[in-house]
C-alpha positions, 0 to 999 in steps of 0.5 A, spaced: 707 584 460 704 579 463 697 580 465 693 577 471 687 574 471 681 579 470 685 584 467 685 581 460 687 587 455 689 592 459 695 596 459 699 600 464 700 606 459 695 610 455 694 609 448 691 616 446 690 623 450 684 623 454 678 627 452 677 633 455 670 633 459 666 640 460 666 644 466 661 641 471 662 647 476 664 654 476 671 652 480 672 647 475 671 653 469 677 657 472 682 652 472 685 647 467 689 641 469 689 638 462 697 639 461 702 639 465 702 647 465 696 647 470 693 654 468 688 658 473 684 664 471 686 670 476 683 677 477 687 683 478 685 687 484 689 693 482 684 693 476 678 693 480 681 700 484 683 703 477 676 702 474 672 704 480 669 698 481 662 699 485 663 691 487 669 692 491 668 693 498 672 695 504 671 693 512 675 695 518 676 689 523 675 692 530 679 686 533 685 688 529 684 695 526 686 692 519 682 694 513 680 689 508 677 689 501 673 684 497 668 683 491 661 683 493 660 680 486 665 674 488 669 674 482 674 673 487 672 670 494 679 672 498 679 678 502 685 682 502 689 686 507 689 693 504 696 695 507 699 689 505 696 690 498 699 697 498 706 695 500 706 690 494 703 695 489 709 699 490 714 694 488 716 692 481 711 686 480 705 689 484 700 685 488 698 680 482 692 676 481 687 672 485 684 666 483 677 667 480 671 664 483 665 667 480 664 670 473 668 676 471 664 683 469 666 687 463 671 692 468 674 686 471 682 685 469 683 678 468 688 673 465 690 666 465 696 664 469 700 658 468 703 655 474 709 651 471 713 653 464 716 647 460 719 646 454 717 639 452 710 636 449 707 635 456 707 642 457 703 644 450 696 647 451 691 642 449 685 646 451 686 653 447 678 654 449 680 656 456 683 662 454 677 665 452 673 669 457 668 664 461 660 665 460 655 663 465 652 658 460 659 654 460 657 651 467 652 645 467 647 648 472 643 641 472 649 639 477 649 645 481 646 643 488 645 649 492 638 650 490 636 643 491 638 642 498 
């Protein structure tokens, strides 16, 4: 391979795996992109209902007349249409998981979902630590700028 001036010693291929970096924000804490599987931590709202979670809230939208539910603790940020949720729960697969954005509480039913399944070495997990339950001390608080602005 010919190299142009100023690019001495560089190759267009990696010679080894890139070392993992610690999570800087809580968003990075809940997703892993170190292999081709692309894993995300999810929380199952059906578990919130089953456990009677005190942080699950419901509100009625006056404009549409629809009822939505969400998490006051922001374990997940999305608000879910309750009627659609109940319809999905009646199917064989259920509603499924919602991407986690906060730290799960002990009663939260959480799991890790893989976006892609593959059978080559590129899909082998290189970060098995990702499968343990996250703790608040896993985030680098010095990087959190919310209170500093």
